[in-house]
C-alpha positions, 0 to 999 in steps of 0.5 A: 332591847324593847322595840316600839311601833316607831322602830318597826315603822323606821325599819319598814321605811328603810327596807322599802327604800332599799328595794326601790331606790338602791338595789335596782341600781347597784350593778350600775354603781358598782361598775361606775365605782361610785354612787350618786350620793347627793341624789340618794342622800336627798331622798333619804333626807326627805324621809327623815332617815339621815337625822333619826337621832339628832335634835329636831331644831336641826331637822332631826327626829330627836329619837335615841340611838336605838332607832339609828341601829334599826335603820342600820340593820335594815340597810343590811338588805342592800345587795352591796356593802358600799352604799350602806357604809357611805350612809353610815359615814353620813349618819354615824361617823362624821356627824356625832361629835358635831351634833353633840359638841359643835356650836349652833353656828356650826350645826346650822351650817353643816349638820342641818344640811347633812340631815336634809341630804343637801350636803355630803360629809366625810370623816378624816382620821386615818393617814398613810402612816397611821391607819388604826393608830389615831394618836400617830396622825401627822396632819397639823392645824396651826393658828394664824390670825383667826384661822387654822392653816391645815397641812397634811393628808388623809387616807381611805376617806369614804365619800371623799370624792363627793363630800362637801365637808370633812370632820377632820382630826388634826394636831393643833399643838405639839402635845406638851403637858406636865408629863411631856408630850401627850399625843392624846391631848394635842388633837382637835376636830375641825370642820373643813369645807371641801371647796377650800383652796389647797385641797386635792382629792385622789380616788382610791381603787379597792378590791371591794365596796366599789360603789362607795367612792374612797379618796386620799385627801391632801391639804396644802395650807388650807385655811379654815376659820377657828370657829369651825372647831368642834368642842374644845381645842385639844379634846379631839382625840377624846371626841373621836373615841366617842364617835367610834362607839357609834360607828362601831355599833352601826357597823355591827348592826348593819351586818346582821340582816346581810348575814341572815340574807346570805344564809337564806340564799345559800339554803335556797341554792343548796336545796335546789342544787343536786350532787350525787342524786341529792340536794347539797343541803342534805349533806350533814356537813352543810346543814350543820354548818349553816345552823352554826352560822345562824346561831353565831349571827343571833349571838352577834345580834344579842351582843349588839342589841345589849350594847345599844341598850346600854349606850342609850341608857348612858353607859360607856359601852367601849368594850361591848362596842369593840366586841361587837365590831370584832365579832361582826368582822370575823363572822362576816368572813366566816359566813361569806367564806362558808357560803361561797364554798357551798355555791361552788363555781357559781360562788366564784363568779363576779356577779354572785351575791355571795362573792359580792359580800365576800369582797365587800365584807373583808373591810369590816375587820380593817376599817374603823379600827382593825381587829387587832385594835379591838382586841387591844381595847378589850384587853386593856379594859379587861386589865390583861394588856401588858404595860409598855416598857419605860 
């Protein structure tokens, strides 16, 4: 992938923003269990960082996805995982389908304010009974006059307590087709304003990502105009799969600098910390392991860059994006576990940057499609996934 001066400028801007507007406050936000999304997003919107890849007519920069990837990688300088994850929901998870397939009316009403940082968005896909099995979701949106009437619930919704609107995936029919019920053709993406009557939010406590608010959302006869439909009715599953490509590439890119930074911190610590008359780093098992981990990060970087380059070129990168997501989650667990071991007792303290990453990064192998889902996608595209019995 070729980098331009614009790529460099965006990366520099993001790193400065992280240093000045995020990292000085993360300890406070972690303790509070939430960060001020509207305040922070407005500052990012003023810098143009929330609409890098989106059309200029809605306030975006009109650049391609590689520039968003650069921002995601630069956000790896954040010393917590919750804030960059929440930013990614705004820029690469709840807005791609709206930007590509939403009506101009919808984009003016919801995308433009999201790009400006005047509105906070969230994505409503997962459910208690479904999780990574998107086809199994139960939330319904039935037509009544000119409205959809929505009933059901959504689980693990990042930004859920602060969101002004939700990009909701719901069943808009029973999924009947010529071949019988088809759960991939009965779903639609609908923009739901979160101040609509009938919506209840309940905060979820987590073992990590504390600064990011996560909610369970309940919908009880919530009325939304049918004009809030994104694209065509029944095409929601396909549109969500397209959104997942950008979400998973964002997730992989956002781990790169974070992992590099953790390795750097561990090198510095083990160089200073001495046992048995020599620095811990002098032990071959330590410096060899850190060299292995650095190599793995570079392999992930190459895979992610390749996937982004092909995506920008218009290719379907479902397999590469799934591979990058899978590797990002597993490598994050490897790096944080190994580094924590070399920090010894200090690594087990709550306010240590390694233990922070250890807690936060565990979500990568679960959220946005678990490792097992990524493996299934890869196997399906490799032609090695066994068919289901009739």
